[in-house]
N, C-alpha and C positions, 0 to 999 in steps of 0.2 A: 134191935140192932140193925135190922134190915132197913128200917125207916131212916135211921141216921146215915147209913151209907148212901141211900137214895138222895137224901137232902144234901149231903156233901158233894155228891156227883152233880146234882142240879146247880149247886153254888159254883162249882168249878167251871161248868159249861157257861154259866151266866157271866162269870168274871172273864173268861176267855173271849166271849163275844164282845164284852165291853172294851177289851183291849184292842180289838181290831177296828181301827178307824180309817176313814178316808183321808188321804194325805197327799200333798204335792210337795216335792222336795228336790233339791240339787245336792249331790254328794260334795264333800269338801274337795277343793281343787287348788292348783298352784298356777300362778301366772307371773311372768317377769315384767318389770316396769317397761313401758314403751313397746308392748306386744299385745297380741290378740289371742284369745282362747275361746273355743266353742265347747259348751258343756250341755249334757242332756238334762231335761226336766222330767222327773219320774212322777207318774200318777199311780199311787197304790190305793185302789178303790175296792170297797166291799159291795158297793151299790152300782147298778147300771147307771151311767152318767151320760147325759145328752149334750153337755157342754160344761166347760170349766173356765172360770175367770179368777185371776190372781194378780197381786201386785208384787213386783220385784223391786227391792230397795238396795241398790249397790252402795258400797262404802265410798268415801271421798277418793277420787283418783281412778275409779273404775266405772266405766260407762257402758250401758247396753247399746250395742251397735245394731243388732237385728234379732228377730225371733222368727223361727220357721217351724213347720211341722216335721215330724220324723216319718220314715217309711211306714211305721206302724199306724200313725194317724192318717197318713195318705191312703192307706189300704182301707181305712174305715170311712173315708170321704170327709175328713175333717179339714177345716181351714184355720189359719191363725192370723190374728191381727193384734197390733199393739200400739199404744200411744203413751206419750210422756204426760205425767200429771203429778204435780206437787211432790217432786223429788223421787217419784216412782215410775216404773214402766208397768202399765196396766196391760196384761196379756189376756186375750180371749181366744179359746179354742172352741169351735162350734162346727155344726154340720147343717147345711141348708137342705139336705136330703133326709133329715131325721134319723141319721145313723147315730150310734152310741158307743161309748167305751164300755165294754163288758167288765164285770168284776175281774181285776187282774192287777199286775204290777208291771208297768212298761214305760219306756221313754216315749213321751207324747209330743215333746217339743225340744228344740235346740236353741239355746241362747248364746249369742256371740258377744263377749265382753272385750272392751279395749281398755288396757291399763295405760295411764299417763306415765311419763318419765318419773314423776314424783310419787307414784303409787308405792305404798309401804305395807300393804296387807289390810285386812279388815274382815267384816262379816257381810255377806249378802243375806238379806232377810226376805222371806216370802211370807206374806200375810194377806188377810182379807181374801180368803180362798172360798169360792162358792161354786157349786155345781147345780145342775137341774136334773130332776128325775123324769121318768116317762109321763107322770101325771102333772108335769110342769111345776111341781113344788120345788122349793129351793133346798139345797143341801149344803150345810156348812162343813168345810173340810179343815184339817190341820195344815198349817204352813210349817216353815222350818227356818233355822238360822244355819247358814253354811259358812264355814271358815275358809277364807281365801288367804293363802300364804305365798311367800316368795320362795323361789328356789335358793338353795344355799349359795350359789354363785352370786346372787343379787344382794346377799346380806353383808358382804365384806367390802369395806372401803366405800369411797364415794366416786362418782364419775370424775374424770380428770379435771373437767372444767369447774367442778365444785370444790376441789381441794385447794387449800391455801398454801402458798409457797412457804417452805420452812416449817410446816406443821410436823410435830413429832409423831402424829398418827401415821404418816406415810414414810417418815425417815427415822431411823434409829440413830441415836448419838453414837459416834465412833470414838474409841479411845477412853482413857481414864478421866 
């Protein structure tokens, strides 16, 4: 019986360790059409990581305006750079002084998005996420899909210039 309990305990520990992965993600957020929003990028890592690279794929009508480091990354001596490539924004967080991200969960970058007047929501996808370990081996990380929604005030009606005169959507019939 004692062996079965030890086997069960070892299995539970192994399953728990398998469930803890390195991940880069953005929490779901809301943005109005024709406006700008800045959201944090979270690195939840179980391994010491010397650099992180990931691709951000915004939906139609949402553009990446800028990417910068957070105070947490600044404290660790990290720099951020990004470039546009094939419909994505490739982001690289790195340190020229060999500093690293310790195992933690923290905001490591801020991405500023600009929504066009036609933006109607969608998903931001982060994928192709890679890190580097202290021995210079690569580390594949999980990305995420983030839902971007519109505030309730943006869901009702159309802008005045888009409405058609006499439309029953904007005017209710009066009388019998």
